[in-house]
Structure formats: C-alpha cells, structure tokens
C-alpha positions in Angstrom: 12.2 -1.6 -12.3 9.6 -0.9 -10.0 7.3 -4.0 -8.3 3.6 -4.5 -9.7 0.8 -4.1 -7.6 -1.5 -6.6 -7.9 -4.5 -5.7 -5.2 -4.8 -2.9 -3.2 -8.3 -2.8 -0.5 -8.7 -0.4 2.1 -11.4 -0.5 4.5 -12.1 1.6 7.3 -9.5 -0.1 9.7 -6.9 -1.9 7.2 -5.1 -1.6 3.8 -4.0 -4.8 1.7 -1.3 -4.5 -1.0 0.0 -7.5 -2.6 2.1 -6.6 -5.4 5.1 -8.7 -7.8 8.6 -8.3 -7.3 10.9 -6.9 -9.6 12.2 -9.6 -12.0 15.8 -10.7 -10.9 16.6 -9.9 -14.1 15.6 -6.0 -13.7 17.1 -5.7 -10.1 20.2 -3.5 -9.2 21.2 -6.2 -6.1 19.6 -8.4 -3.9 16.3 -7.1 -2.8 16.5 -6.8 1.1 12.9 -5.7 1.4 10.1 -3.0 0.2 9.1 0.3 1.9 5.2 0.8 1.5 3.6 4.1 2.3 0.1 4.8 2.7 -2.1 7.8 3.0 -5.0 8.7 4.5 -6.8 12.2 4.6 -5.4 12.6 8.4 -2.0 10.7 8.0 1.0 8.8 6.8 1.9 5.0 7.5 5.2 3.6 6.4 6.4 0.4 7.2 9.2 -1.8 5.7 8.7 -5.1 4.5 11.8 -7.1 4.9 12.9 -9.6 2.3 11.1 -11.2 -0.8 7.2 -11.0 0.8 4.7 -9.9 -1.4 2.3 -8.7 0.3 0.9 -6.7 3.1 -1.8 -6.3 6.0 -1.7 -2.9 7.7 -3.8 -1.6 10.4 -4.7 2.4 10.0 -7.1 2.0 13.0 -10.5 4.7 12.5 -7.8 6.6 11.0 -10.2 7.4 8.0 -13.9 7.9 7.4 -16.4 6.8 5.1 -15.1 7.1 1.2 -12.0 8.4 2.2 -9.0 8.5 -1.1 -6.1 5.9 0.1 -3.2 6.5 -1.3 -0.2 3.7 -1.8 3.1 3.6 -2.9 6.0 0.5 -2.7 9.8 1.0 -3.5 11.8 -2.4 -3.4 15.5 -1.5 -1.1 18.6 -2.8 -2.0 22.2 -2.1 0.2 22.4 0.9 -2.4 19.3 2.5 -1.9 15.5 2.7 -2.8 14.1 2.0 -6.6 11.6 3.6 -8.1 8.2 3.7 -6.6 4.6 2.2 -8.2 1.6 4.5 -6.7 -2.1 3.6 -6.7 -5.3 5.2 -4.9 -8.5 3.8 -3.8 -11.0 4.7 -1.7 -12.3 3.2 1.8 -16.4 2.3 1.2 -19.2 4.4 1.5 -21.1 4.9 4.9 -24.4 2.5 4.5 -27.6 4.8 4.7 -28.8 6.0 8.1 -32.6 4.7 7.1 -34.8 4.6 4.3 -34.7 7.3 2.0 -38.1 9.6 3.1 
C-alpha cells in the first residue's frame, strides 16, 4: 500500500507536502522513511524523509514561473527497497496583474 497524500501546496519558492503513513497492517517491514520527488518545469528535487515523519517542506528557490505545474511523488522505503508511489500535481499561483485593464 502507498502513503496517502492529504495536502500538497506549491508556491513560487517552496513545496509543502503532508501525507498519511502506510498503515501498520499493510507494511512489508519497518518503514525507514519516505522518498519525496518534486518535479517542476525546470528540474527535479529528491529528498529522503527519515522515519515516521508525515510532512515535508522543500525549498525550490526561484525555480518556477507563475502557474507552472509541479508534480510530487512519494513512496515509503524499508530495508528491502521502495514501495508503490503516490502522485499529485498542482500549479504555482498565478501572477498578479501588472496594472488595471486598459
């Protein structure tokens, strides 16, 4: 079973992700952590989150433009390897208008 994403927010400089852990009865061993991959239109970021933490805020610098798609993948891992992944996609906020309409 895969972790369940419960919140995923992207801004122009960070991504915040919250998930529910794989239920104990569905685990194939002791979960050592979670591998989080965030992909923007310009690059990918990978971070391993140790233990049973269930959230991560990842700085992505100024690596996006307004309304860019941002994809996240998360999977639990044990000493035997990685489990199935959960996916989500969102967009960064739209830019504010530069002035009133003409």
